[in-house]
C-alpha positions as a LaTeX table, in Angstrom:
\begin{tabular}{lrrr}
\hline
Residue & $x$ (\AA) & $y$ (\AA) & $z$ (\AA) \\
\hline
Met1 & $-3.48$ & $-49.75$ & 8.33 \\
Arg2 & 0.10 & $-48.72$ & 7.56 \\
Gly3 & $-0.61$ & $-48.77$ & 3.83 \\
Phe4 & $-3.67$ & $-46.57$ & 4.28 \\
Leu5 & $-1.75$ & $-44.10$ & 6.46 \\
Ser6 & 1.13 & $-43.97$ & 3.97 \\
Ala7 & $-1.25$ & $-43.43$ & 1.08 \\
Leu8 & $-3.06$ & $-40.70$ & 3.03 \\
Val9 & 0.20 & $-38.86$ & 3.83 \\
Leu10 & 1.33 & $-39.21$ & 0.23 \\
Gly11 & $-2.03$ & $-37.94$ & $-1.06$ \\
Ile12 & $-2.06$ & $-34.92$ & 1.23 \\
Ser13 & 1.54 & $-34.03$ & 0.42 \\
Met14 & 0.68 & $-33.87$ & $-3.28$ \\
Phe15 & $-1.44$ & $-30.77$ & $-2.63$ \\
Thr16 & 1.34 & $-28.68$ & $-1.13$ \\
Gly17 & 2.11 & $-25.46$ & $-2.99$ \\
Gly18 & 4.64 & $-22.71$ & $-3.03$ \\
Ala19 & 4.62 & $-19.99$ & $-0.41$ \\
Gln20 & 4.47 & $-16.24$ & $-1.08$ \\
Ala21 & 6.30 & $-13.63$ & 0.91 \\
Ala22 & 6.68 & $-9.88$ & 0.55 \\
Leu23 & 10.16 & $-8.48$ & 0.62 \\
Val24 & 10.48 & $-7.06$ & 4.11 \\
Val25 & 12.11 & $-3.65$ & 3.90 \\
Gly26 & 10.84 & $-1.22$ & 6.49 \\
Asn27 & 7.20 & $-1.50$ & 7.42 \\
Thr28 & 4.97 & $-3.67$ & 5.23 \\
Tyr29 & 1.18 & $-3.44$ & 5.40 \\
Gln30 & $-1.79$ & $-4.95$ & 3.58 \\
Asp31 & $-4.87$ & $-3.18$ & 2.32 \\
Ser32 & $-8.42$ & $-4.52$ & 2.16 \\
Asn33 & $-7.58$ & $-6.26$ & $-1.15$ \\
His34 & $-4.71$ & $-8.14$ & 0.56 \\
Leu35 & $-2.08$ & $-6.32$ & $-1.50$ \\
Ser36 & 1.21 & $-5.71$ & 0.30 \\
Trp37 & 2.54 & $-2.16$ & 0.62 \\
Thr38 & 5.79 & $-0.85$ & 2.09 \\
Tyr39 & 5.76 & 2.47 & 3.96 \\
Val40 & 7.81 & 5.14 & 2.16 \\
Gly41 & 7.12 & 8.25 & 4.23 \\
Asp42 & 4.70 & 11.13 & 4.39 \\
Tyr43 & 4.30 & 14.63 & 3.07 \\
Asn44 & 2.57 & 17.71 & 4.41 \\
Val45 & $-0.33$ & 18.73 & 2.18 \\
Gly46 & 0.41 & 22.40 & 2.95 \\
Ala47 & 4.03 & 22.13 & 1.81 \\
Gly48 & 3.14 & 22.40 & $-1.88$ \\
Pro49 & 3.45 & 25.48 & $-4.09$ \\
Ala50 & 1.88 & 28.64 & $-2.64$ \\
Trp51 & $-1.83$ & 28.86 & $-3.46$ \\
Glu52 & $-1.47$ & 32.52 & $-4.49$ \\
Thr53 & 0.62 & 31.45 & $-7.51$ \\
Asp54 & $-2.26$ & 29.38 & $-9.02$ \\
Pro55 & $-0.40$ & 26.06 & $-8.87$ \\
Ala56 & $-1.75$ & 22.95 & $-10.57$ \\
Asp57 & $-4.30$ & 20.86 & $-8.68$ \\
Tyr58 & $-2.69$ & 17.57 & $-7.69$ \\
Ser59 & $-4.15$ & 14.23 & $-6.69$ \\
Ala60 & $-2.44$ & 12.59 & $-3.74$ \\
Leu61 & $-0.83$ & 10.06 & $-6.10$ \\
Gln62 & 0.60 & 12.86 & $-8.25$ \\
Ala63 & 1.86 & 14.62 & $-5.13$ \\
Ala64 & 3.61 & 11.42 & $-3.99$ \\
Ala65 & 5.40 & 11.25 & $-7.35$ \\
Ile66 & 6.48 & 14.89 & $-6.94$ \\
Val67 & 7.75 & 14.43 & $-3.38$ \\
Phe68 & 9.25 & 10.92 & $-3.62$ \\
Gly69 & 9.95 & 10.63 & $-7.34$ \\
Thr70 & 8.19 & 8.61 & $-9.99$ \\
Ala71 & 7.70 & 4.98 & $-8.95$ \\
Ala72 & 9.89 & 2.51 & $-10.83$ \\
Ala73 & 8.32 & 0.34 & $-13.52$ \\
Gly74 & 6.14 & $-2.34$ & $-11.99$ \\
Tyr75 & 5.60 & $-0.41$ & $-8.77$ \\
Glu76 & 2.88 & 2.02 & $-7.76$ \\
Tyr77 & 2.08 & 4.32 & $-4.89$ \\
Ala78 & $-0.82$ & 4.14 & $-2.46$ \\
Ile79 & $-1.87$ & 6.91 & $-0.10$ \\
Ser80 & $-3.40$ & 6.71 & 3.35 \\
Thr81 & $-4.65$ & 9.19 & 5.91 \\
Leu82 & $-3.23$ & 6.86 & 8.57 \\
Asp83 & 0.30 & 5.53 & 8.88 \\
Thr84 & $-0.74$ & 2.10 & 10.19 \\
Ile85 & $-3.04$ & 0.92 & 7.39 \\
Val86 & $-3.45$ & 1.56 & 3.68 \\
Asn87 & $-6.95$ & 2.99 & 3.24 \\
His88 & $-6.45$ & 4.62 & $-0.20$ \\
Leu89 & $-7.77$ & 7.95 & 1.15 \\
Ala90 & $-5.91$ & 11.25 & 1.27 \\
Trp91 & $-6.25$ & 14.67 & 2.89 \\
Tyr92 & $-7.11$ & 17.51 & 0.52 \\
Asp93 & $-7.35$ & 21.26 & 0.73 \\
Gly94 & $-10.40$ & 22.88 & $-0.89$ \\
Tyr95 & $-10.08$ & 26.37 & $-2.35$ \\
Gly96 & $-12.02$ & 28.99 & $-0.39$ \\
Asn97 & $-15.06$ & 26.93 & 0.54 \\
Gly98 & $-14.26$ & 25.94 & 4.12 \\
Ser99 & $-13.61$ & 22.33 & 3.10 \\
His100 & $-10.07$ & 22.29 & 4.29 \\
Leu101 & $-7.69$ & 20.25 & 6.31 \\
Pro102 & $-8.16$ & 19.46 & 10.00 \\
Leu103 & $-7.25$ & 22.23 & 12.40 \\
Thr104 & $-5.57$ & 19.97 & 14.97 \\
Asn105 & $-3.85$ & 17.10 & 13.16 \\
Ser106 & $-4.12$ & 14.80 & 10.18 \\
Tyr107 & $-6.50$ & 12.42 & 11.95 \\
Gly108 & $-9.25$ & 14.94 & 12.58 \\
Gly109 & $-12.16$ & 16.17 & 10.52 \\
Gly110 & $-10.48$ & 17.24 & 7.30 \\
Val111 & $-11.58$ & 16.39 & 3.79 \\
Ala112 & $-10.52$ & 12.79 & 3.13 \\
Leu113 & $-11.12$ & 11.76 & $-0.47$ \\
Ala114 & $-9.92$ & 9.00 & $-2.81$ \\
Glu115 & $-6.17$ & 9.01 & $-3.42$ \\
Gly116 & $-6.57$ & 9.68 & $-7.15$ \\
Phe117 & $-9.07$ & 12.53 & $-6.79$ \\
Phe118 & $-8.43$ & 16.16 & $-7.70$ \\
Ser119 & $-10.75$ & 18.91 & $-8.84$ \\
Asp120 & $-10.01$ & 21.82 & $-11.15$ \\
Val121 & $-13.39$ & 23.40 & $-11.90$ \\
Gly122 & $-12.51$ & 26.85 & $-13.21$ \\
Ala123 & $-9.50$ & 28.29 & $-14.93$ \\
Arg124 & $-6.49$ & 26.02 & $-14.88$ \\
Gly125 & $-4.81$ & 26.01 & $-11.45$ \\
Tyr126 & $-5.78$ & 26.19 & $-7.81$ \\
Asn127 & $-7.79$ & 29.41 & $-8.04$ \\
Thr128 & $-11.53$ & 28.69 & $-8.09$ \\
Trp129 & $-14.16$ & 27.75 & $-5.56$ \\
Gly130 & $-14.41$ & 23.94 & $-5.76$ \\
Asp131 & $-10.77$ & 23.25 & $-6.61$ \\
Phe132 & $-9.24$ & 20.52 & $-4.45$ \\
Ser133 & $-5.57$ & 19.65 & $-4.27$ \\
Ala134 & $-3.53$ & 17.25 & $-2.15$ \\
Tyr135 & $-0.39$ & 19.37 & $-2.44$ \\
Val136 & $-0.80$ & 23.13 & $-2.16$ \\
Gly137 & 0.77 & 25.72 & 0.11 \\
Ser138 & $-2.01$ & 26.97 & 2.33 \\
Asp139 & $-2.23$ & 28.84 & 5.58 \\
Arg140 & $-5.14$ & 26.59 & 6.57 \\
Ala141 & $-3.12$ & 23.46 & 5.90 \\
Glu142 & $-0.43$ & 24.64 & 8.29 \\
Val143 & $-2.71$ & 25.37 & 11.26 \\
Gly144 & $-2.07$ & 22.89 & 14.08 \\
Gly145 & 0.94 & 21.30 & 12.44 \\
Gly146 & $-0.51$ & 20.47 & 9.06 \\
Ala147 & $-2.07$ & 17.36 & 7.59 \\
Phe148 & 0.05 & 14.51 & 6.36 \\
Asn149 & $-0.65$ & 12.00 & 3.64 \\
His150 & 1.22 & 8.75 & 4.23 \\
Val151 & 2.78 & 7.18 & 1.15 \\
Phe152 & 3.23 & 3.46 & 0.51 \\
Ile153 & 4.71 & 1.62 & $-2.48$ \\
Thr154 & 3.87 & $-1.86$ & $-3.71$ \\
Ala155 & 5.84 & $-4.61$ & $-2.04$ \\
Ala156 & 6.62 & $-7.15$ & $-4.73$ \\
Ala157 & 5.67 & $-10.68$ & $-3.77$ \\
Asn158 & 8.53 & $-13.08$ & $-4.30$ \\
His159 & 7.96 & $-16.76$ & $-4.80$ \\
Val160 & 9.69 & $-18.54$ & $-1.98$ \\
Pro161 & 10.77 & $-22.10$ & $-2.56$ \\
Glu162 & 9.38 & $-24.45$ & 0.00 \\
Pro163 & 12.05 & $-27.14$ & 0.28 \\
Gly164 & 10.58 & $-28.50$ & 3.51 \\
Ser165 & 7.53 & $-30.06$ & 1.90 \\
Leu166 & 9.51 & $-31.33$ & $-1.10$ \\
Ala167 & 12.10 & $-32.87$ & 1.20 \\
Leu168 & 9.41 & $-34.51$ & 3.32 \\
Leu169 & 7.69 & $-35.86$ & 0.24 \\
Gly170 & 10.95 & $-37.31$ & $-1.05$ \\
Leu171 & 11.81 & $-38.75$ & 2.35 \\
Gly172 & 8.37 & $-40.30$ & 2.60 \\
Leu173 & 8.67 & $-41.89$ & $-0.82$ \\
Val174 & 12.09 & $-43.31$ & 0.08 \\
Ala175 & 10.70 & $-44.64$ & 3.38 \\
Ile176 & 7.80 & $-46.31$ & 1.57 \\
Ala177 & 10.19 & $-47.91$ & $-0.94$ \\
Val178 & 12.45 & $-49.20$ & 1.87 \\
Met179 & 9.46 & $-50.59$ & 3.81 \\
Arg180 & 8.17 & $-52.40$ & 0.71 \\
Arg181 & 11.60 & $-53.94$ & $-0.01$ \\
Arg182 & 11.97 & $-55.05$ & 3.58 \\
Lys183 & 8.63 & $-56.92$ & 3.53 \\
Val184 & 9.35 & $-58.76$ & 0.29 \\
\hline
\end{tabular}
């Protein structure tokens, strides 16, 4: 019975693997794809360039790069309409068509679209019916305190050595060797 139990423990311990852990700096969240993201901050959609100046139409990802700087190599931004999960949606302001940000706060009935979306249908710039931008100065965007897109950056997974299982495996092998020598 002892031999079977020892062989079973040895067999199970052979299937142990390394652990993964995200570097914990600030708040770390996972999205529906189980990717880890660290909260960077937020920006007010209505804090962009004044709409009267025909600014460029920005996706939420482009706006994040403007506000927080370009992500370092190997990292990328994600946007969320909520600060507690990464949903890859962002608030947008639509030019002149009533599809604008929520009137009360950023969790209301505004236009939430994919984080990489932007629309520039007419002449270049935010100046035509159907243009959508995630970063444009707008009187509508400021009503009720504005709408905020929450920005996250990839949290690099670091391989974490798991010395506990290796130590137990080694200790078990030593114990088996000692037990075999004692019986002989």
